[in-house]
C-alpha positions in Angstrom: 217.8 201.4 236.9 217.3 202.0 240.6 218.9 199.8 243.2 215.6 198.1 243.8 215.3 197.0 240.2 211.8 198.4 239.8 212.3 201.3 237.4 212.4 199.1 234.4 210.1 196.3 233.3 211.2 192.8 234.3 211.3 190.2 231.5 211.8 186.5 231.8 212.9 184.4 228.9 211.8 180.8 228.5 214.7 178.4 228.3 213.7 175.4 226.1 215.2 172.8 228.5 213.4 170.8 231.1 215.6 170.6 234.2 215.6 168.2 237.1 217.0 168.6 240.6 218.8 165.9 242.5 220.2 165.7 246.0 222.9 163.3 247.0 224.9 162.8 250.2 227.5 165.6 250.6 230.5 163.4 250.2 229.2 161.8 247.0 231.4 161.8 243.8 229.8 164.0 241.1 228.2 161.5 238.7 229.2 161.7 235.1 225.5 162.3 234.1 225.6 165.6 236.0 228.2 167.1 233.8 227.7 168.7 230.4 224.5 169.8 228.7 223.4 173.3 228.0 222.7 174.0 231.7 224.0 172.2 234.8 224.9 173.3 238.3 226.6 171.2 241.0 226.7 172.7 244.5 228.4 171.0 247.4 227.7 172.1 251.0 228.5 170.4 254.3 225.2 168.7 254.2 224.4 167.8 250.5 225.5 167.6 246.9 222.8 169.4 244.9 222.6 168.8 241.2 220.6 170.7 238.6 220.8 169.2 235.1 218.6 168.3 232.1 215.8 166.2 233.5 216.3 163.3 231.0 220.0 162.9 232.1 219.1 161.9 235.7 218.7 158.2 236.1 215.0 157.5 236.8 215.9 155.1 239.6 217.2 158.1 241.6 213.7 159.6 241.7 214.7 163.2 240.6 212.5 166.2 241.3 211.1 167.6 238.0 210.7 168.2 235.2 210.9 171.9 235.7 210.1 174.6 233.2 213.0 177.0 233.2 213.0 180.8 232.9 215.9 183.3 233.1 215.9 186.9 233.9 216.6 188.8 230.6 219.9 190.6 230.5 222.9 190.8 232.8 222.0 191.9 236.4 224.1 194.3 238.4 225.1 193.1 241.8 223.6 196.2 243.4 220.1 195.3 242.2 217.8 194.1 244.9 214.3 192.5 244.9 214.4 190.8 241.5 214.0 187.3 242.8 211.6 188.5 245.4 209.3 190.1 242.8 209.4 186.9 240.7 208.8 184.5 243.6 206.3 186.6 245.4 204.0 186.5 242.3 204.4 182.7 242.3 203.8 182.4 246.1 200.6 184.4 245.9 199.4 182.0 243.2 200.5 178.9 245.2 203.2 177.9 242.6 206.3 176.3 244.0 209.6 177.7 242.7 213.3 176.9 242.8 215.8 179.7 242.1 219.3 179.3 240.7 221.7 182.3 240.4 224.7 182.7 238.2 227.2 185.6 238.0 225.2 187.2 235.3 221.5 186.5 236.0 218.9 184.5 237.9 217.0 181.4 236.8 213.6 180.3 238.1 212.4 176.8 237.8 208.7 175.9 238.2 207.2 172.5 238.1 206.3 171.8 234.5 202.6 170.9 235.3 202.3 174.4 237.0 203.9 176.4 234.2 200.6 177.9 233.0 199.8 179.0 236.5 203.2 180.6 236.8 202.7 182.5 233.5 199.4 183.9 234.7 200.9 184.9 238.1 203.8 186.7 236.3 201.4 188.5 233.9 199.3 189.7 236.9 202.5 191.0 238.5 203.5 192.8 235.3 206.4 190.6 234.5 206.9 190.1 230.7 207.6 186.7 229.2 209.6 186.0 226.0 209.0 182.5 224.7 
């Protein structure tokens, strides 16, 4: 694969978990509901504590963002690859679909608002991005 990631078809895999996103003040203690589950991410910066977790785990009173349909880039991505997220999110931007990206050591995840999932699927198909459900 070339360093721009374009010589091989790009495939996204549907993750069967609806995720939610929550922002808390940066000095907050990580809540117990934010831990565990199949997918969760807690990121602390000087300005916020950002939490991504299964939507139903977040207390409704906190007004979480979501639910989000979740997709992961198939395979393990080499660090030298460039443009993978750009290709995925450009297709969504051109269709007016909001996205939230989350990266791990191995791959990237893209979250789209659940009510806009069908629009995202169409946008990705037009862009030549394959989907495994």
